[in-house]
C-alpha positions in Angstrom: 54.3 -25.8 93.2 51.8 -27.3 95.6 48.3 -26.3 96.3 47.8 -24.2 99.4 46.2 -25.3 102.6 42.8 -23.8 103.2 42.1 -21.6 106.2 41.2 -23.7 109.3 37.5 -23.8 110.0 35.9 -22.0 112.9 34.8 -25.4 114.2 38.4 -26.6 114.6 39.3 -23.5 116.6 36.4 -24.1 119.0 37.9 -27.3 120.2 40.3 -25.3 122.3 37.7 -23.4 124.4 36.5 -24.4 127.8 33.4 -26.5 128.1 30.8 -23.8 129.1 32.0 -21.6 126.3 31.9 -24.5 123.9 28.2 -25.2 124.8 27.4 -21.6 124.2 29.2 -21.6 120.9 27.4 -24.7 119.8 24.1 -23.1 120.7 25.0 -20.0 118.7 26.0 -22.2 115.8 22.7 -24.0 115.9 20.8 -20.6 116.0 22.9 -19.4 113.1 22.2 -22.5 111.0 18.5 -21.8 111.3 19.1 -18.5 109.5 21.1 -20.0 106.7 18.4 -19.1 104.2 19.2 -15.5 105.2 18.4 -12.7 102.9 19.0 -12.7 99.2 21.9 -10.4 99.7 23.8 -12.9 101.9 22.8 -11.5 105.3 21.5 -13.3 108.2 19.8 -12.1 111.4 20.0 -15.0 113.9 23.7 -14.8 114.5 24.7 -11.8 116.7 28.4 -10.9 116.6 30.1 -8.9 119.4 33.4 -7.4 120.2 36.0 -7.4 117.4 33.6 -9.5 115.4 30.7 -7.0 115.4 32.0 -5.4 112.2 31.1 -8.6 110.4 27.4 -8.5 111.4 26.2 -7.7 107.9 27.6 -11.1 106.8 26.4 -13.1 109.7 23.9 -15.9 109.8 25.7 -18.7 107.9 28.0 -20.3 110.5 29.1 -23.9 109.7 28.9 -23.4 105.9 31.7 -23.8 103.4 32.3 -21.7 100.2 34.8 -23.0 97.6 37.2 -20.7 95.7 39.4 -21.5 92.7 42.1 -19.3 91.3 45.6 -19.1 89.7 47.2 -17.6 92.8 49.8 -19.8 94.4 51.9 -19.8 97.6 53.4 -17.6 98.9 50.9 -15.0 97.5 47.9 -17.2 98.3 49.0 -17.5 101.9 48.5 -13.8 102.3 45.2 -13.9 100.5 43.9 -16.5 103.0 45.1 -14.4 105.9 43.0 -11.5 104.5 39.7 -13.3 105.2 40.8 -15.3 108.2 39.1 -13.1 110.8 36.0 -12.9 108.6 35.9 -16.7 108.6 36.5 -17.0 112.4 33.8 -14.4 113.2 31.1 -15.5 110.8 31.8 -19.3 110.8 31.9 -19.4 107.0 34.9 -21.4 105.8 36.4 -20.3 102.5 38.1 -23.4 101.0 40.7 -22.1 98.7 42.4 -24.0 95.8 45.1 -22.5 93.6 46.3 -24.0 90.4 48.9 -23.2 87.7 46.3 -24.8 85.3 43.5 -22.5 86.3 42.8 -21.0 82.9 42.4 -24.5 81.3 40.8 -26.2 84.2 38.0 -23.7 85.0 36.1 -24.1 81.7 36.4 -27.9 82.1 35.0 -27.8 85.7 32.2 -25.5 84.7 31.3 -27.6 81.7 31.4 -30.8 83.7 29.0 -29.4 86.4 31.8 -29.1 89.0 32.1 -25.3 89.1 33.5 -23.8 92.3 31.4 -21.3 94.2 33.9 -18.6 93.2 36.6 -18.2 90.7 39.1 -15.3 90.8 39.4 -14.5 87.1 42.2 -12.2 85.9 41.1 -12.1 82.3 37.9 -10.3 81.2 38.1 -12.5 78.1 37.8 -15.6 80.2 35.0 -14.0 82.2 33.1 -13.5 78.9 33.6 -17.1 78.0 32.3 -18.2 81.4 29.3 -15.9 81.1 28.4 -17.5 77.8 28.3 -20.9 79.5 25.2 -19.6 81.4 26.7 -20.7 84.7 27.9 -17.3 86.1 25.5 -15.8 88.7 24.9 -12.1 88.8 26.1 -10.5 92.0 23.8 -9.4 94.9 22.8 -5.7 95.2 25.3 -5.0 98.0 28.2 -6.2 95.8 26.9 -3.9 93.0 26.7 -1.0 95.5 30.3 -1.6 96.5 31.4 -0.7 93.0 30.8 3.0 93.9 34.3 2.9 95.5 35.9 2.0 92.2 36.5 4.1 89.1 33.7 3.3 86.7 36.0 1.8 84.1 36.7 -1.1 86.5 33.0 -2.1 86.5 33.2 -2.3 82.7 36.1 -4.8 82.9 33.8 -7.0 85.1 30.9 -6.7 82.7 29.9 -8.6 79.6 27.7 -7.0 77.0 26.9 -4.2 79.4 25.8 -6.5 82.3 27.9 -6.5 85.5 28.9 -9.9 86.7 32.2 -9.8 88.5 33.5 -7.4 91.2 37.1 -6.3 90.9 39.3 -7.5 93.7 42.7 -6.2 92.9 44.7 -4.0 90.6 48.3 -4.4 89.7 51.0 -2.3 88.1 52.8 -4.1 85.3 55.0 -1.3 83.9 57.9 -2.0 86.3 61.5 -3.1 86.0 63.1 -4.9 89.0 66.8 -4.4 89.7 69.3 -4.4 92.6 70.0 -0.9 93.9 73.1 -2.2 95.6 74.5 -3.7 92.4 73.6 -0.5 90.4 75.4 1.6 93.0 78.5 -0.6 93.0 78.7 -0.5 89.2 77.9 3.2 88.9 74.7 2.7 87.0 71.9 5.2 87.0 68.2 4.3 86.8 67.2 5.1 83.2 64.5 7.7 82.6 63.9 7.0 78.9 63.7 4.0 76.6 66.9 5.1 74.8 68.7 5.3 78.2 67.4 1.8 79.1 68.6 0.3 75.9 72.0 2.1 76.3 72.3 0.8 79.8 71.5 -2.7 78.7 74.2 -2.5 76.0 76.7 -1.2 78.5 76.0 -4.0 81.0 76.3 -6.6 78.3 79.7 -5.2 77.1 81.0 -5.1 80.7 81.2 -8.9 80.7 79.6 -9.4 84.0 75.9 -10.2 84.6 73.5 -10.3 81.6 71.4 -7.2 81.5 68.1 -9.1 81.5 66.6 -12.2 82.9 63.1 -13.6 82.2 60.8 -16.5 82.4 57.4 -17.2 80.8 56.7 -20.7 82.0 53.5 -20.9 84.0 51.8 -24.3 83.6 49.0 -24.1 81.1 49.3 -20.3 81.2 52.9 -20.4 79.8 53.5 -17.4 77.7 51.6 -14.7 79.6 54.7 -12.7 80.6 55.7 -12.4 77.0 52.3 -10.8 76.2 53.1 -8.1 78.8 56.3 -7.3 77.0 54.5 -6.9 73.7 51.7 -4.9 75.4 54.3 -2.5 76.9 55.9 -2.0 73.5 52.5 -1.3 71.8 51.2 1.1 74.4 54.6 2.8 74.9 55.0 3.2 71.1 51.6 4.2 69.9 49.5 5.1 72.9 46.0 4.2 74.0 44.1 4.6 70.7 46.1 2.1 68.7 46.2 -0.2 71.8 42.4 -0.2 72.0 42.1 -0.9 68.3 44.5 -3.8 68.7 42.5 -5.2 71.6 39.4 -5.1 69.3 41.3 -6.6 66.3 40.6 -3.5 64.2 44.5 -3.4 64.2 45.7 -7.0 63.6 48.8 -8.6 64.9 50.1 -8.7 61.4 49.6 -4.9 61.1 52.9 -3.0 60.6 52.4 -1.2 63.9 52.2 -4.5 65.9 55.0 -6.2 64.1 57.2 -3.1 64.7 56.4 -3.5 68.4 57.3 -7.1 68.2 60.7 -6.1 66.7 61.2 -3.8 69.7 60.6 -6.8 72.0 62.9 -9.0 69.8 65.7 -6.4 70.1 65.2 -6.4 73.9 64.1 -9.8 75.3 65.2 -12.0 72.4 68.6 -10.4 72.2 71.2 -13.3 72.8 73.7 -10.8 74.1 71.3 -9.5 76.7 69.4 -12.5 78.0 68.8 -14.8 80.0 71.1 -14.1 82.9 71.5 -17.1 85.3 69.6 -19.5 83.2 70.9 -19.8 79.6 70.1 -18.5 76.2 67.0 -17.0 74.7 65.2 -20.3 74.5 65.6 -20.8 78.3 63.1 -18.0 78.9 60.4 -20.4 77.7 61.3 -23.0 80.3 62.1 -20.7 83.2 59.0 -20.1 85.4 58.0 -16.5 85.9 58.3 -17.1 89.7 62.0 -18.1 89.4 62.8 -15.5 86.7 64.2 -12.8 89.0 66.3 -15.0 91.3 69.6 -14.3 89.4 69.3 -10.6 90.3 70.1 -11.6 93.9 73.1 -13.7 92.9 74.6 -11.1 90.6 74.0 -13.0 87.4 71.3 -10.7 86.0 70.7 -7.0 86.2 67.0 -6.4 85.4 63.6 -8.2 85.2 60.5 -6.7 83.7 57.6 -7.9 85.8 54.6 -6.6 87.6 54.2 -5.2 91.1 52.8 -8.6 92.3 56.2 -10.1 91.7 57.3 -8.7 95.0 55.7 -11.8 96.7 58.2 -14.0 94.9 61.4 -12.6 96.5 62.7 -14.9 99.3 61.9 -14.0 102.9 64.4 -11.5 104.2 65.0 -9.8 100.9 65.1 -6.0 101.5 62.8 -4.3 99.0 63.8 -0.6 99.1 65.5 2.1 97.1 68.7 1.2 98.9 67.9 -2.5 99.3 68.6 -5.9 97.7 65.9 -5.2 95.1 63.6 -2.4 94.0 61.8 -1.3 90.9 61.6 1.6 88.5 59.0 2.6 86.0 59.5 1.1 82.5 59.9 4.1 80.2 57.8 4.7 77.1 59.4 3.5 73.9 58.2 6.7 72.3 58.9 9.7 74.5 55.8 11.4 73.0 53.6 9.0 74.8 52.8 10.5 78.2 53.3 8.2 81.1 52.0 4.8 79.8 50.8 2.4 82.5 49.8 -1.1 81.8 47.8 -2.8 84.6 45.8 -5.8 85.3 43.4 -7.0 87.9 41.3 -9.9 89.2 37.6 -10.3 89.3 35.5 -12.3 91.8 33.1 -14.4 89.7 30.3 -16.5 91.4 28.8 -19.7 90.1 26.3 -20.0 93.0 23.7 -17.8 94.7 23.6 -19.6 98.1 23.3 -17.0 100.9 26.7 -17.8 102.3 28.2 -17.4 98.9 26.6 -13.9 98.6 27.8 -13.0 102.1 31.4 -13.8 101.0 30.8 -11.9 97.7 29.6 -8.8 99.6 32.6 -8.9 101.9 35.3 -9.5 99.3 34.0 -6.6 97.2 34.1 -4.2 100.1 36.6 -1.5 101.1 37.0 -3.3 104.5 38.3 -6.5 102.8 40.6 -4.5 100.5 42.1 -2.8 103.5 42.5 -6.1 105.2 44.3 -7.5 102.2 46.6 -4.5 102.0 47.6 -5.1 105.6 48.4 -8.8 105.3 51.5 -8.3 103.2 53.2 -6.2 100.6 53.0 -6.8 96.9 49.2 -6.2 96.5 47.4 -3.1 95.5 43.8 -2.1 95.2 42.2 0.6 93.1 39.3 0.7 95.6 39.1 4.3 96.6 37.8 3.4 100.0 41.3 2.1 101.0 43.3 4.5 103.1 46.5 5.0 101.2 48.4 5.4 104.4 48.0 1.6 104.8 50.5 1.1 102.0 53.7 0.8 104.0 55.6 -0.9 101.2 57.4 1.4 98.7 56.6 -0.7 95.7 52.9 -0.7 96.6 53.0 3.0 97.1 54.7 3.5 93.7 52.1 1.2 92.1 49.1 2.9 93.7 50.3 6.3 92.6 50.8 5.1 89.0 47.4 3.4 88.9 45.5 6.4 90.2 47.6 9.0 88.3 45.0 11.1 86.2 47.7 12.0 83.7 48.7 8.4 83.0 47.9 6.7 79.7 46.4 3.6 81.5 45.3 0.5 79.8 44.2 -2.9 81.1 46.3 -5.9 80.0 45.4 -6.4 76.3 45.6 -10.2 76.3 43.3 -10.4 79.2 40.8 -8.2 77.3 40.9 -10.2 74.1 38.7 -13.3 73.5 39.9 -16.2 75.6 40.8 -18.2 72.5 43.3 -15.6 71.6 44.5 -13.7 74.7 44.8 -16.8 76.9 45.1 -19.3 74.1 46.8 -18.8 70.8 48.8 -15.7 71.8 50.3 -17.5 74.8 51.1 -20.5 72.5 52.6 -18.5 69.7 54.7 -16.2 71.8 56.0 -19.2 73.6 57.0 -20.7 70.3 58.6 -17.3 69.4 61.0 -17.8 72.3 61.3 -21.5 72.4 61.6 -22.3 68.7 62.7 -18.9 67.2 59.5 -18.7 65.0 59.4 -15.6 62.8 57.5 -12.5 63.7 55.3 -13.0 60.6 54.3 -16.6 61.5 53.7 -15.7 65.1 51.5 -12.7 64.1 49.6 -14.7 61.4 48.9 -17.6 63.7 47.4 -15.4 66.3 45.3 -13.5 63.8 44.0 -16.8 62.4 42.7 -17.8 65.9 40.5 -14.7 66.3 36.9 -15.8 66.5 34.9 -15.1 63.4 
């Protein structure tokens, strides 16, 4: 994986205009730079935007400035992210310099502690957000960013808060309770999309005994974040077996990993994703799951070596260009059923939160824009595979069937929705020991008892 190129600056684009227009643009830039102190909410009055750019007037006044952003989002997903703010950058003259890294979770604390924090980090784990807030380096958002939270369900504001104080605006939401498959392959083999967990297990067994593709493929390698997809499998098992109350107690460690409920859920995962007869189609045995990247995990579905992959809605960005994602296409997805049919409509989801380490006016202008319904709508339109729980987004903008499926599930009032558990746990556990121990579970065949005990031992006292 390589880091993504940043969006070209407004200055580089101006080199192509005619001389009179260039002089006018330079004069405008000079006027804007005089207003760079702007208002405390990131606004500026000296730069007047017209035409298609007029809608960005609330963020104007900081032309020629650069804002840095650090995240775990890599190409091709990050390419669409940068497209979503390209017009904003062109119109306001604020350059957003983006850097994505597979080592984000380990590098961000190092950079912050070393005095080299980015202006923004896109943090997907509330546990890591809490860790960063404790460093004293996170800056509270401006009032407009706070006001923008009115377009989100109140629970999302709590995910971006630490000890009751709001720090980080939600940017995205994702649906994790999905299974990717090939409708064409299912039709050819006469398979039906399963509606219950028992049906899903029976189908897996049937595919395995047919002697063709393995039922499941998977990959949990992700740089220093290796192991995170395995936490999703466990979370799905816990939520789908016991419901929201036990899930919440587990997140808070009132129910430990070594509790019989959680070890039972781990056995459910073992019978499913550590089953040597069922995995890892196209790559090898169970141990190969630990060395296969999550980005590559689904590729064998397209080559007929694997039937299904459990992964989130954002995985859509990983399918090669030209792949038809549709109910009758090369790939599509269905809802992962509840392990226990008594649990109504379990939905596990995640999200990302815009966290600032600077209060410069141009930083606050970007913060205000990226927390708005306008930006969320722009992001929806750049590409498929991205969903927002921002209620100001017109749902008709979702033209992709996976996005529609995800948006419906995430906003379904009857769903038993819970945020990704490992993301909610203390960073030392959720994005630390749990990742390490679940990786060892797959790579080394460690026992459920040892895996659970090691994670419990890492819980902060």
